All heavy atoms as an XYZ file, in Angstrom:
698
protein
N      30.144   -208.866    -76.834
C      29.142   -207.808    -76.651
C      28.214   -208.205    -75.496
O      27.595   -209.204    -75.603
C      28.341   -207.551    -77.849
C      27.359   -206.553    -77.823
S      26.657   -206.271    -79.476
C      25.151   -205.523    -78.870
N      28.013   -207.464    -74.651
C      27.197   -207.828    -73.429
C      25.776   -207.109    -73.681
O      25.707   -205.861    -73.906
C      27.788   -207.289    -72.111
C      26.948   -207.729    -71.006
C      27.604   -207.374    -69.734
N      26.594   -207.414    -68.732
C      26.770   -207.828    -67.492
N      27.972   -208.084    -67.122
N      25.787   -207.909    -66.643
N      24.665   -207.915    -73.557
C      23.413   -207.325    -73.731
C      22.981   -206.685    -72.481
O      23.331   -207.139    -71.374
C      22.430   -208.466    -74.119
C      22.607   -209.211    -75.389
C      21.720   -210.303    -75.622
C      22.403   -208.169    -76.474
N      22.127   -205.685    -72.618
C      21.536   -205.053    -71.381
C      20.588   -206.040    -70.721
O      20.204   -207.078    -71.196
C      20.702   -203.870    -71.956
C      20.970   -203.753    -73.379
C      21.725   -204.984    -73.732
N      20.327   -205.833    -69.377
C      19.445   -206.767    -68.649
C      18.025   -206.864    -69.343
O      17.567   -205.877    -69.981
C      19.292   -206.159    -67.202
C      20.475   -205.112    -67.264
C      20.807   -204.805    -68.510
N      17.429   -207.999    -69.172
C      16.096   -208.181    -69.771
C      15.086   -207.117    -69.374
O      14.488   -206.548    -70.426
C      15.519   -209.614    -69.459
C      14.057   -209.777    -69.975
C      16.415   -210.738    -69.926
N      15.064   -206.734    -68.223
C      14.085   -205.698    -67.743
C      14.331   -204.448    -68.597
O      13.331   -203.719    -68.965
C      14.143   -205.471    -66.317
N      15.533   -204.099    -68.823
C      15.892   -202.830    -69.650
C      15.512   -202.955    -71.030
O      14.983   -202.028    -71.699
C      17.363   -202.512    -69.407
C      17.877   -201.242    -70.018
C      19.319   -201.002    -69.849
O      19.723   -201.134    -68.712
O      19.935   -200.675    -70.874
N      15.694   -204.234    -71.610
C      15.310   -204.370    -73.043
C      13.809   -204.360    -73.222
O      13.366   -203.926    -74.177
C      15.950   -205.820    -73.497
C      17.444   -205.591    -73.708
C      17.999   -206.778    -74.293
N      18.031   -207.855    -73.431
C      18.115   -209.165    -73.660
N      18.177   -209.585    -74.831
N      18.192   -210.012    -72.660
N      13.075   -204.860    -72.216
C      11.621   -205.044    -72.405
C      11.020   -203.617    -72.062
O       9.843   -203.430    -72.460
C      11.159   -206.036    -71.340
C      11.504   -207.409    -71.604
C      10.883   -208.282    -70.510
C      10.908   -207.831    -72.951
N      11.647   -202.746    -71.435
C      11.125   -201.479    -71.123
C      10.654   -200.642    -72.365
O       9.813   -199.781    -72.387
C      12.112   -200.590    -70.273
N      11.291   -200.919    -73.546
C      10.934   -200.201    -74.748
C       9.637   -200.738    -75.453
O       9.137   -200.157    -76.333
N       9.192   -201.779    -74.935
C       8.024   -202.366    -75.566
C       6.701   -201.551    -75.274
O       6.622   -200.897    -74.209
C       7.725   -203.858    -75.173
C       8.883   -204.833    -75.652
O       9.596   -204.449    -76.575
N       9.123   -205.839    -75.015
N       5.676   -201.640    -76.034
C       4.328   -201.030    -75.755
C       3.329   -202.256    -75.580
O       3.461   -203.108    -76.290
C       3.958   -200.144    -76.893
C       4.787   -198.924    -77.045
C       4.185   -197.919    -77.937
N       4.857   -196.786    -78.070
C       4.608   -195.769    -78.832
N       3.518   -195.867    -79.691
N       5.365   -194.703    -78.847
N       2.501   -201.860    -74.555
C       1.405   -202.897    -74.490
C       0.086   -202.128    -74.600
O      -0.189   -201.157    -74.001
C       1.514   -203.487    -72.938
C       2.717   -204.180    -72.671
C       3.998   -203.580    -72.224
C       2.811   -205.606    -72.917
C       5.179   -204.270    -72.066
C       4.051   -206.289    -72.787
C       5.134   -205.638    -72.322
N      -0.698   -202.727    -75.504
C      -1.990   -202.253    -75.749
C      -3.057   -203.101    -75.054
O      -3.355   -204.210    -75.423
C      -2.211   -202.120    -77.267
C      -1.243   -201.330    -78.001
N      -1.287   -199.960    -78.001
C      -0.202   -201.701    -78.769
C      -0.122   -199.571    -78.692
N       0.486   -200.636    -79.067
N      -3.579   -202.676    -73.937
C      -4.328   -203.561    -73.057
C      -5.813   -203.623    -73.373
O      -6.489   -202.498    -73.636
C      -4.164   -202.976    -71.667
C      -4.920   -203.686    -70.559
C      -4.410   -205.184    -70.393
C      -4.588   -203.062    -69.138
N      -6.354   -204.784    -73.633
C      -7.818   -204.934    -73.697
C      -8.307   -205.118    -72.226
O      -8.308   -206.215    -71.664
C      -8.061   -206.154    -74.523
C      -9.554   -206.338    -74.834
O     -10.355   -205.634    -74.248
O      -9.948   -207.165    -75.612
N      -8.814   -204.007    -71.687
C      -9.199   -203.943    -70.328
C     -10.604   -204.803    -70.073
O     -10.862   -205.172    -68.969
C      -9.419   -202.607    -69.780
C      -8.108   -201.946    -69.752
C      -8.221   -200.547    -69.103
O      -9.132   -200.250    -68.376
O      -7.322   -199.721    -69.288
N     -11.205   -205.220    -71.157
C     -12.409   -205.861    -71.147
C     -12.274   -207.341    -71.180
O     -13.155   -208.154    -70.808
C     -13.502   -205.516    -72.244
C     -13.850   -204.101    -72.040
O     -14.000   -203.536    -70.919
O     -14.090   -203.431    -73.193
N     -11.120   -207.810    -71.564
C     -10.980   -209.266    -71.816
C      -9.441   -209.709    -71.566
O      -8.569   -209.313    -72.469
C     -11.414   -209.800    -73.149
N      -9.234   -210.596    -70.640
C      -7.855   -211.145    -70.596
C      -7.765   -212.269    -71.655
O      -8.709   -213.067    -71.816
C      -7.730   -211.689    -69.125
O      -6.551   -212.479    -69.022
N      -6.535   -212.372    -72.102
C      -6.302   -213.598    -73.108
C      -5.687   -214.705    -72.222
O      -5.382   -215.760    -72.919
C      -5.437   -213.131    -74.084
C      -4.041   -212.717    -73.698
N      -3.770   -211.473    -73.049
C      -2.823   -213.459    -73.815
C      -2.466   -211.449    -72.860
N      -1.903   -212.565    -73.254
N      -5.573   -214.748    -70.978
C      -5.110   -215.695    -70.072
C      -6.097   -216.128    -68.966
O      -6.572   -215.163    -68.256
C      -3.750   -215.445    -69.551
C      -2.688   -214.904    -70.517
C      -3.321   -216.547    -68.737
C      -1.556   -214.280    -69.912
N      -6.426   -217.340    -68.838
C      -7.352   -217.784    -67.760
C      -6.804   -219.059    -67.216
O      -6.368   -219.939    -67.920
C      -8.795   -218.063    -68.272
C      -9.317   -216.886    -68.893
N      -9.935   -215.831    -68.215
C      -9.567   -216.453    -70.201
C     -10.333   -214.947    -68.958
N     -10.122   -215.236    -70.186
N      -6.620   -218.998    -65.775
C      -6.152   -220.110    -65.106
C      -7.165   -220.929    -64.420
O      -7.996   -220.375    -63.841
C      -5.049   -219.697    -63.991
C      -4.472   -220.931    -63.321
C      -3.797   -218.972    -64.636
N      -7.320   -222.286    -64.723
C      -8.133   -223.098    -63.904
C      -7.390   -223.407    -62.649
O      -6.437   -224.266    -62.663
C      -8.495   -224.417    -64.749
C      -9.472   -225.278    -64.064
O      -9.295   -225.558    -62.898
N     -10.208   -225.984    -64.757
N      -7.811   -222.794    -61.584
C      -7.010   -222.910    -60.339
C      -6.917   -224.278    -59.903
O      -5.865   -224.652    -59.317
C      -7.578   -221.932    -59.257
C      -7.561   -220.488    -59.623
C      -6.230   -219.858    -59.814
O      -5.239   -220.423    -59.072
N      -6.037   -218.714    -60.354
N      -7.974   -225.093    -59.941
C      -8.022   -226.420    -59.266
C      -7.022   -227.335    -60.060
O      -6.278   -228.061    -59.529
C      -9.416   -226.966    -59.361
C     -10.382   -226.357    -58.418
C     -10.925   -225.013    -58.814
O     -10.916   -224.838    -60.039
N     -11.468   -224.248    -58.018
N      -7.041   -227.222    -61.444
C      -6.166   -228.035    -62.241
C      -4.819   -227.579    -62.004
O      -3.782   -228.463    -62.015
C      -6.687   -227.987    -63.740
C      -5.657   -228.872    -64.654
C      -8.039   -228.718    -63.904
N      -4.467   -226.341    -62.144
C      -3.200   -225.844    -61.897
C      -2.585   -226.239    -60.558
O      -1.495   -226.618    -60.551
C      -3.147   -224.253    -61.987
N      -3.321   -226.213    -59.546
C      -2.763   -226.649    -58.216
C      -2.625   -228.126    -58.174
O      -1.514   -228.565    -57.691
C      -3.861   -226.157    -57.132
N      -3.552   -228.924    -58.767
C      -3.322   -230.404    -58.572
C      -2.385   -230.952    -59.391
O      -1.723   -232.017    -59.306
C      -4.719   -231.052    -59.070
N      -1.896   -230.227    -60.665
C      -0.843   -230.783    -61.564
C       0.546   -230.186    -61.342
O       1.392   -230.645    -62.142
C      -1.328   -230.586    -63.038
O      -1.477   -229.108    -63.277
C      -2.708   -231.272    -63.279
N       0.650   -229.241    -60.570
C       1.992   -228.574    -60.388
C       2.094   -227.474    -61.436
O       3.190   -226.773    -61.508
N       1.094   -227.259    -62.247
C       1.168   -226.232    -63.313
C       1.368   -224.840    -62.698
O       2.161   -223.955    -63.185
C      -0.122   -226.121    -64.207
O      -0.032   -227.294    -64.964
C      -0.055   -224.981    -65.091
N       0.760   -224.561    -61.529
C       0.849   -223.167    -60.883
C       2.368   -222.921    -60.649
O       2.834   -221.832    -61.120
C       0.138   -223.327    -59.601
N       3.099   -223.772    -60.099
C       4.565   -223.487    -59.748
C       5.291   -223.297    -61.055
O       6.199   -222.472    -61.130
C       5.126   -224.515    -58.841
N       4.961   -224.045    -61.955
C       5.780   -224.139    -63.242
C       5.508   -222.793    -64.002
O       6.502   -222.276    -64.563
C       5.362   -225.309    -64.234
C       6.029   -226.650    -63.730
C       5.882   -227.770    -64.760
N       4.621   -227.897    -65.293
C       3.737   -228.833    -64.728
N       4.061   -229.596    -63.674
N       2.593   -228.952    -65.205
N       4.262   -222.347    -64.177
C       4.032   -221.067    -64.906
C       4.706   -219.927    -64.225
O       5.110   -218.977    -64.898
C       2.598   -220.860    -65.394
C       1.674   -220.767    -64.100
C       2.149   -222.050    -66.193
C       0.282   -220.466    -64.527
N       4.631   -219.871    -62.927
C       5.290   -218.821    -62.149
C       6.812   -218.829    -62.409
O       7.350   -217.690    -62.582
C       4.980   -218.912    -60.679
C       3.366   -218.610    -60.438
C       5.798   -217.962    -59.903
C       2.927   -218.853    -59.096
N       7.359   -219.973    -62.414
C       8.847   -220.082    -62.515
C       9.262   -219.810    -63.982
O      10.391   -219.146    -64.059
C       9.294   -221.538    -62.169
N       8.634   -220.110    -65.023
C       9.044   -219.930    -66.357
C       8.734   -218.699    -67.060
O       9.411   -218.339    -68.054
C       8.780   -221.178    -67.262
C       9.175   -222.555    -66.650
C       7.263   -221.212    -67.514
N       7.797   -217.999    -66.588
C       7.318   -216.759    -67.512
C       8.345   -215.698    -67.363
O       8.770   -215.170    -66.342
C       6.108   -216.258    -66.736
S       5.437   -214.714    -67.639
N       8.838   -215.315    -68.533
C       9.860   -214.299    -68.590
C       9.441   -212.921    -68.263
O      10.300   -212.092    -67.808
C      10.426   -214.398    -69.995
C       9.216   -214.908    -70.869
C       8.578   -215.822    -69.997
N       8.176   -212.673    -68.404
C       7.599   -211.357    -67.961
C       7.163   -211.323    -66.570
O       6.652   -210.316    -66.166
C       6.517   -211.043    -68.995
N       7.230   -212.365    -65.883
C       6.646   -212.468    -64.562
C       5.227   -212.060    -64.375
O       4.768   -211.341    -63.494
C       7.603   -211.763    -63.581
C       9.008   -212.204    -63.501
C       9.850   -211.283    -62.635
O       9.619   -210.151    -62.330
N      10.923   -211.881    -62.227
N       4.442   -212.540    -65.425
C       3.035   -212.342    -65.366
C       2.283   -213.049    -64.276
O       1.334   -212.547    -63.773
C       2.563   -212.799    -66.809
C       0.879   -212.789    -66.823
C       2.978   -211.814    -67.926
N       2.755   -214.141    -63.781
C       2.137   -215.030    -62.800
C       2.879   -214.818    -61.509
O       4.030   -214.793    -61.408
C       2.190   -216.338    -63.116
C       1.502   -216.727    -64.559
C       2.417   -216.810    -65.758
C       0.158   -216.887    -64.722
C       1.808   -217.079    -66.991
C      -0.431   -217.069    -66.015
C       0.389   -217.126    -67.075
O      -0.044   -217.441    -68.356
N       1.928   -214.819    -60.458
C       2.541   -214.823    -59.079
C       1.523   -215.335    -58.196
O       0.361   -215.689    -58.585
C       2.895   -213.399    -58.692
O       1.677   -212.547    -58.661
N       2.013   -215.792    -56.930
C       1.149   -216.338    -55.987
C       0.328   -215.294    -55.331
O       0.814   -214.194    -54.928
C       2.007   -217.039    -54.894
C       2.677   -218.241    -55.324
C       4.049   -218.496    -55.440
C       2.120   -219.521    -55.660
N       4.304   -219.700    -55.901
C       3.206   -220.369    -56.084
C       0.794   -219.937    -55.804
C       2.999   -221.672    -56.532
C       0.544   -221.355    -56.200
C       1.649   -222.126    -56.566
N      -1.022   -215.515    -55.124
C      -1.926   -214.627    -54.481
C      -1.755   -214.998    -53.006
O      -1.371   -216.069    -52.692
C      -3.326   -214.788    -54.975
N      -2.316   -214.129    -52.119
C      -2.207   -214.443    -50.653
C      -3.037   -215.762    -50.276
O      -2.628   -216.421    -49.318
C      -2.833   -213.219    -49.874
N      -3.972   -216.148    -51.002
C      -4.889   -217.270    -50.804
C      -4.370   -218.518    -51.363
O      -4.891   -219.556    -51.355
C      -6.257   -217.149    -51.193
C      -6.442   -216.928    -52.699
O      -5.485   -216.938    -53.503
O      -7.578   -216.789    -53.151
N      -3.088   -218.439    -51.979
C      -2.393   -219.576    -52.585
C      -2.863   -219.945    -53.983
O      -2.320   -220.915    -54.550
N      -3.599   -219.175    -54.588
C      -3.943   -219.298    -56.022
C      -2.914   -218.522    -56.863
O      -2.140   -217.777    -56.350
C      -5.403   -218.780    -56.348
O      -5.489   -217.392    -55.976
C      -6.394   -219.651    -55.495
N      -3.050   -218.679    -58.139
C      -2.183   -217.945    -59.146
C      -2.875   -216.703    -59.626
O      -4.074   -216.803    -60.002
C      -1.785   -218.770    -60.313
C      -0.941   -218.091    -61.315
C      -1.174   -220.060    -60.023
N      -2.295   -215.540    -59.367
C      -2.818   -214.378    -60.043
C      -2.159   -214.032    -61.225
O      -1.006   -214.334    -61.541
C      -2.781   -213.232    -59.044
C      -1.415   -212.736    -58.534
C      -1.531   -211.687    -57.437
O      -2.642   -211.499    -56.791
N      -0.523   -210.978    -57.309
N      -2.801   -213.439    -62.153
C      -2.444   -213.086    -63.573
C      -2.403   -211.655    -63.846
O      -3.415   -210.962    -63.724
C      -3.143   -213.877    -64.584
C      -2.602   -213.556    -65.995
C      -3.275   -215.323    -64.346
N      -1.257   -211.080    -64.218
C      -1.249   -209.689    -64.682
C      -1.021   -209.763    -66.198
O       0.221   -209.575    -66.739
C      -0.011   -208.942    -63.972
C       0.066   -207.516    -64.267
C      -1.159   -206.770    -64.003
O      -1.765   -206.731    -62.954
O      -1.612   -206.077    -65.072
N      -2.036   -210.007    -66.923
C      -1.963   -210.219    -68.316
C      -1.543   -209.039    -69.121
O      -1.036   -209.189    -70.237
C      -3.273   -210.679    -68.820
C      -4.463   -209.713    -68.801
C      -4.629   -208.979    -70.021
C      -5.186   -209.524    -67.713
C      -5.752   -208.053    -70.005
C      -6.198   -208.605    -67.749
C      -6.501   -207.856    -68.970
O      -7.543   -206.967    -69.028
N      -1.535   -207.739    -68.576
C      -1.096   -206.600    -69.213
C       0.393   -206.584    -69.669
O       0.799   -206.037    -70.636
C      -1.441   -205.378    -68.421
N       1.145   -207.391    -68.821
C       2.573   -207.395    -69.159
C       3.003   -208.668    -70.041
O       4.104   -208.838    -70.253
C       3.298   -207.493    -67.778
N       1.965   -209.521    -70.502
C       2.440   -210.576    -71.234
C       3.019   -210.384    -72.587
O       2.689   -209.500    -73.371
C       1.089   -211.369    -71.568
S       1.341   -212.927    -72.475
N       4.122   -211.228    -72.875
C       4.973   -211.064    -73.964
C       4.442   -211.869    -75.155
O       4.929   -211.846    -76.217
C       6.514   -211.379    -73.703
C       7.084   -210.470    -72.673
C       8.497   -210.963    -72.391
C       7.135   -209.066    -73.143
N       3.398   -212.615    -74.863
C       2.819   -213.561    -75.889
C       3.763   -214.540    -76.367
O       3.613   -214.929    -77.553
C       2.253   -212.766    -76.961
C       1.082   -211.673    -76.453
C       0.703   -210.706    -77.416
O       0.815   -210.962    -78.634
O       0.335   -209.532    -77.058
N       4.711   -215.073    -75.590
C       5.663   -216.044    -76.033
C       4.986   -217.470    -75.941
O       5.646   -218.331    -76.678
C       6.914   -215.927    -75.137
S       6.781   -216.341    -73.397
N       4.030   -217.673    -75.168
C       3.535   -219.050    -75.065
C       4.315   -219.956    -74.092
O       3.949   -221.226    -74.059
N       5.249   -219.593    -73.471
C       6.039   -220.382    -72.597
C       5.174   -221.041    -71.517
O       5.299   -222.205    -71.228
C       7.230   -219.673    -71.926
O       8.068   -219.119    -72.928
C       8.080   -220.574    -70.973
N       4.249   -220.233    -70.962
C       3.415   -220.821    -69.887
C       2.430   -221.859    -70.435
O       2.276   -222.943    -69.769
C       2.498   -219.588    -69.350
S       1.623   -218.819    -70.500
N       1.970   -221.746    -71.648
C       1.087   -222.657    -72.276
C       1.856   -223.985    -72.513
O       1.367   -225.084    -72.377
C       0.443   -222.137    -73.520
C      -0.631   -222.882    -74.016
C      -1.838   -222.967    -73.358
C      -0.585   -223.643    -75.190
C      -2.880   -223.749    -73.860
C      -1.589   -224.232    -75.651
C      -2.787   -224.445    -75.017
N       3.164   -223.789    -72.821
C       3.909   -225.058    -73.159
C       4.114   -225.912    -72.001
O       4.315   -227.053    -72.212
C       5.294   -224.545    -73.800
N       4.289   -225.245    -70.737
C       4.591   -226.105    -69.622
C       3.216   -226.435    -68.868
O       3.466   -227.137    -67.830
C       5.619   -225.376    -68.643
C       6.850   -225.088    -69.427
C       5.068   -224.046    -68.104
N       2.182   -225.913    -69.211
C       0.900   -226.171    -68.403
C       0.359   -227.436    -68.773
O       0.420   -228.031    -69.921
C      -0.143   -225.088    -68.770
N      -0.212   -228.112    -67.604
C      -0.872   -229.409    -67.876
C      -2.221   -229.182    -68.644
O      -2.736   -227.990    -68.631
C      -1.319   -230.055    -66.537
N      -2.688   -230.120    -69.408
C      -3.916   -229.945    -70.200
C      -5.067   -229.528    -69.255
O      -5.236   -230.091    -68.138
C      -4.252   -231.345    -70.796
C      -2.880   -232.031    -70.903
C      -2.078   -231.489    -69.681
N      -5.749   -228.431    -69.631
C      -6.921   -227.965    -68.949
C      -6.596   -226.857    -67.847
O      -7.444   -226.406    -67.218
N      -5.246   -226.719    -67.550
C      -4.883   -225.814    -66.514
C      -4.861   -224.419    -66.947
O      -5.023   -223.428    -66.033
C      -3.508   -226.168    -65.886
N      -4.660   -224.190    -68.068
C      -4.399   -222.846    -68.568
C      -5.136   -222.673    -70.018
O      -5.007   -223.443    -70.932
C      -2.986   -222.513    -68.820
C      -2.523   -221.192    -69.041
C      -2.737   -220.283    -67.900
C      -0.981   -221.095    -69.402
N      -5.852   -221.605    -70.080
C      -6.388   -221.205    -71.439
C      -5.735   -219.860    -71.867
O      -5.705   -218.988    -71.118
C      -8.021   -220.828    -71.185
O      -8.525   -220.365    -72.456
N      -5.049   -220.053    -72.966
C      -4.174   -218.861    -73.412
C      -4.419   -218.755    -74.840
O      -4.426   -219.701    -75.650
C      -2.706   -219.190    -73.084
C      -1.820   -218.168    -73.500
C      -1.259   -217.174    -72.703
C      -1.091   -217.979    -74.834
N      -0.478   -216.325    -73.334
C      -0.309   -216.741    -74.605
C      -1.240   -218.409    -75.946
C       0.401   -216.271    -75.631
C      -0.569   -217.944    -77.047
C       0.343   -216.769    -76.868
N      -4.560   -217.508    -75.395
C      -4.760   -217.260    -76.844
C      -4.103   -215.801    -77.024
O      -3.853   -215.103    -76.098
C      -6.176   -217.163    -77.195
N      -3.746   -215.519    -78.222
C      -3.368   -214.228    -78.512
C      -4.391   -213.213    -78.267
O      -5.612   -213.541    -78.455
C      -2.870   -214.100    -79.956
C      -1.524   -214.823    -80.260
C      -1.542   -216.051    -80.954
C      -0.313   -214.341    -79.706
C      -0.289   -216.736    -81.138
C       0.861   -214.999    -79.969
C       0.790   -216.183    -80.716
O       1.984   -216.845    -80.938
N      -4.099   -212.018    -77.909
C      -5.087   -210.982    -77.659
C      -5.803   -210.636    -78.952
O      -5.300   -210.855    -80.013
C      -4.216   -209.726    -77.226
C      -2.999   -210.276    -76.586
C      -2.747   -211.597    -77.420
N      -6.994   -210.119    -78.855
C      -7.765   -209.727    -80.009
C      -6.953   -208.630    -80.765
O      -6.144   -207.949    -80.337
C      -9.148   -209.102    -79.657
N      -7.194   -208.478    -82.111
C      -6.472   -207.629    -82.997
C      -6.461   -206.291    -82.384
O      -7.399   -205.677    -81.912
N      -5.255   -205.656    -82.628
C      -4.994   -204.255    -82.036
C      -4.566   -204.226    -80.602
O      -4.112   -203.161    -80.084
N      -4.617   -205.366    -79.866
C      -4.233   -205.382    -78.455
C      -2.967   -206.296    -78.304
O      -2.618   -207.077    -79.180
C      -5.386   -205.881    -77.574
C      -6.505   -205.058    -77.598
C      -7.755   -205.327    -78.328
C      -6.595   -203.819    -76.844
C      -8.835   -204.521    -78.215
C      -7.650   -203.061    -76.844
C      -8.831   -203.395    -77.565
N      -2.338   -206.248    -77.156
C      -1.165   -207.014    -76.877
C       0.129   -206.279    -76.993
O       0.109   -205.047    -76.826
N       1.145   -207.019    -77.062
C       2.557   -206.334    -76.910
C       2.970   -205.853    -78.463
O       2.657   -206.594    -79.423
C       3.600   -207.294    -76.311
C       3.772   -208.574    -77.280
C       4.927   -206.671    -76.117
N       3.596   -204.838    -78.375
C       4.220   -204.237    -79.612
C       5.762   -204.218    -79.356
O       6.154   -203.376    -78.558
C       3.660   -202.915    -79.987
C       4.418   -202.402    -81.244
C       3.818   -200.972    -81.584
O       3.085   -200.279    -80.801
N       4.233   -200.392    -82.712
N       6.515   -205.093    -79.919
C       7.982   -205.054    -79.596
C       8.593   -203.937    -80.323
O       8.398   -203.655    -81.569
C       8.578   -206.412    -80.158
C       8.041   -207.579    -79.363
C       7.183   -208.411    -79.881
C       8.548   -207.790    -78.072
C       6.601   -209.534    -79.031
C       8.056   -208.862    -77.241
C       7.209   -209.668    -77.785
N       9.572   -203.139    -79.585
C      10.121   -201.925    -80.127
C      11.687   -202.234    -80.338
O      12.270   -201.267    -80.946
C       9.988   -200.940    -79.154
C       8.505   -200.590    -78.657
C       7.793   -199.971    -79.730
N       8.219   -198.443    -79.763
C       7.849   -197.727    -80.537
N       6.849   -197.953    -81.450
N       8.352   -196.435    -80.455
N      12.249   -203.332    -79.880
C      13.564   -203.520    -80.053
C      13.993   -204.941    -80.520
O      13.809   -205.889    -79.881
C      14.336   -203.441    -78.567
C      15.808   -203.526    -78.656
O      16.417   -203.330    -79.708
O      16.502   -203.890    -77.594
N      14.123   -204.984    -81.844
C      14.557   -206.196    -82.505
C      13.434   -207.082    -82.747
O      13.260   -208.023    -83.149
């Protein structure tokens, strides 16, 4: 059995965005100095992280799947990540 592409499977999820507070914060200096920036951009399955024009990491936290992969590969102090406040975040619709 062949599974549909990831993007198609994720399309059914709902995201309840807390527009007042991101649950992800990047310490740009530590991320750049430790290689964390490149790692979190490479491993995030939702492509939440990307390079900004000025060479820093930008975060689109609204698409976060809350899997913690970025936090697992980040150097200490490079990333502050927590689950969104109650009622916010991703609601998985498929499996």
